[in-house]
C-alpha positions in Angstrom: -31.8 30.5 -26.0 -35.3 33.3 -27.0 -34.2 35.7 -25.4 -30.4 35.8 -26.5 -31.7 36.4 -29.8 -33.4 38.8 -29.3 -31.1 40.4 -26.8 -28.5 40.3 -29.6 -30.9 41.6 -31.9 -31.6 44.5 -30.2 -28.6 45.6 -28.8 -26.0 47.2 -31.8 -23.2 45.2 -33.5 -20.2 47.9 -31.7 -21.7 46.2 -28.5 -20.8 43.3 -29.6 -17.2 43.9 -30.4 -17.0 45.6 -27.5 -18.2 43.0 -24.6 -15.2 40.8 -27.2 -12.8 42.5 -26.2 -12.8 43.1 -22.8 -13.5 38.9 -23.1 -9.8 39.0 -24.4 -8.1 40.9 -22.0 -9.6 39.6 -19.7 -7.8 36.5 -21.1 -4.5 38.3 -22.0 -4.5 39.7 -18.8 -4.8 36.5 -17.2 -3.1 34.6 -19.4 -0.2 37.4 -18.4 -0.2 36.8 -14.5 -0.1 33.3 -14.8 2.8 33.5 -16.4 4.7 36.7 -14.4 3.1 33.9 -11.5 4.9 31.2 -12.7 8.6 33.1 -13.3 8.3 34.6 -9.5 7.5 30.3 -8.5 9.5 28.3 -10.7 7.5 25.0 -10.4 9.1 22.6 -7.2 11.5 19.7 -8.0 10.0 16.7 -7.0 12.0 13.7 -6.1 10.8 9.8 -6.0 12.3 7.0 -3.6 11.2 3.6 -4.0 10.9 2.7 -0.1 10.4 -1.0 -0.5 13.5 -0.8 -3.1 15.7 0.7 -0.2 14.0 -2.0 2.7 14.7 -4.0 0.2 18.2 -3.6 -0.6 19.9 -1.5 2.6 17.2 -2.6 5.5 17.4 -6.4 5.2 20.4 -7.1 4.6 21.6 -5.0 7.6 18.8 -6.2 10.0 19.4 -10.1 8.6 22.7 -11.3 11.0 21.2 -9.1 13.8 17.6 -10.2 13.5 19.1 -13.7 13.7 21.0 -13.2 16.1 17.8 -12.2 18.1 15.0 -14.7 17.1 17.3 -17.7 17.8 18.1 -16.0 21.9 14.3 -15.4 21.5 14.0 -19.0 20.6 16.2 -20.7 23.7 14.1 -19.3 26.2 11.3 -19.9 24.7 11.8 -23.4 23.7 13.0 -24.1 27.8 9.9 -22.2 29.8 7.9 -24.7 26.9 10.0 -27.4 28.3 9.0 -26.5 31.3 5.7 -26.1 31.1 5.6 -29.0 29.1 7.1 -31.0 32.2 4.5 -29.8 35.3 2.1 -30.6 33.0 3.3 -34.5 32.3 3.3 -33.7 36.5 0.1 -32.8 36.4 -1.4 -35.4 34.7 -0.4 -38.3 36.3 -3.1 -40.2 38.2 -5.7 -38.0 36.7 -9.2 -38.5 34.8 -8.3 -38.4 31.4 -11.7 -35.9 32.3 -8.9 -34.1 33.8 -5.9 -34.7 31.5 -8.2 -32.8 28.5 -8.9 -30.1 30.8 -4.9 -30.3 32.2 -3.4 -30.1 28.1 -6.4 -27.8 27.3 -4.4 -25.4 30.0 -1.3 -25.9 29.0 -1.6 -25.5 25.4 -3.4 -21.9 25.9 -0.4 -21.1 28.5 1.7 -22.0 25.9 0.2 -19.9 23.1 -0.1 -16.8 25.3 3.8 -17.5 26.3 4.5 -17.7 22.4 2.4 -14.5 21.1 4.4 -13.0 24.5 7.8 -14.0 22.4 6.6 -12.7 19.6 5.6 -9.4 20.3 9.3 -8.8 22.2 10.8 -9.9 17.8 8.7 -7.5 16.8 9.6 -4.8 19.2 13.0 -5.7 18.3 13.2 -5.9 15.2 11.3 -2.2 15.1 13.8 -1.3 17.4 16.4 -2.3 14.8 15.1 -0.5 12.5 14.1 2.9 13.7 18.2 3.1 14.3 18.7 2.7 11.2 15.9 4.6 10.0 18.0 8.4 10.9 20.8 7.1 8.3 17.9 6.5 5.5 17.1 10.0 5.9 19.2 11.6 5.8 21.1 9.6 2.8 17.7 11.5 1.2 18.6 14.6 2.2 22.4 14.8 0.7 21.2 13.2 -2.7 18.0 15.6 -2.8 20.1 19.4 -1.9 22.7 17.6 -4.5 20.4 17.3 -6.9 18.4 21.1 -6.1 15.3 18.8 -5.2 12.9 20.3 -3.3 10.6 17.2 -1.6 10.8 14.0 -2.1 8.1 11.9 -2.2 7.9 7.3 -1.4 7.7 6.6 -4.7 4.4 4.3 -4.5 2.8 7.8 -3.9 4.2 9.2 -6.9 1.1 9.2 -10.2 2.9 10.8 -12.7 6.9 12.7 -13.2 9.0 13.4 -9.7 12.8 12.4 -10.1 13.1 9.3 -9.6 16.5 9.5 -6.6 16.5 5.6 -5.4 19.2 4.4 -6.9 21.3 6.9 -6.3 20.7 6.8 -2.3 21.1 2.9 -2.0 24.8 4.6 -3.1 24.6 7.2 -0.7 24.4 4.4 2.1 26.8 1.8 0.6 24.8 -0.5 -1.4 26.4 -0.5 -5.3 23.3 -1.0 -7.8 23.1 -1.8 -10.9 21.8 1.2 -12.1 24.8 3.1 -10.0 27.3 5.3 -11.6 28.3 7.7 -9.2 30.4 6.9 -6.3 29.1 7.3 -2.8 30.2 9.7 0.1 32.3 9.4 2.7 29.4 9.8 4.8 27.8 5.9 4.1 26.9 3.9 6.4 
């Protein structure tokens, strides 16, 4: 601090005014440059869509019945194979000692658990295939709404901390789902 005072005391007043003028000129120049840049590149218009809500209101109802049918089909297959394992176990435990029976039961229980895991994996895989078949429709609906509204980008609403235009109702409407906040009519390319 002492050196600054000494420097200020040794410099003539016009040098201070000149330094201040240069600083002000640079400040105005950077403001003008920023304004010119903003005029050439207007701020991006960003949309936000609540993908959890789209999944709940569009995907779940659309997948409900086909998924129930697939679950019932796989459950019937599992039940048939599990019953065959139970019958096989009942045959093997006849005449076996208590220790052998317990060992056999443990082995068959592990086999049934592996069988269940295999069928659960098949069901999960089929569910993912069904979802993947409908995701292009969701993406296309988002794209049509974004184009219609002049949006440059659309993000998942959960990723947006501040700002952005919520287009969830318009996307659901585009998919043919009537919402309480919708006032527009869906396009002819819905569903």
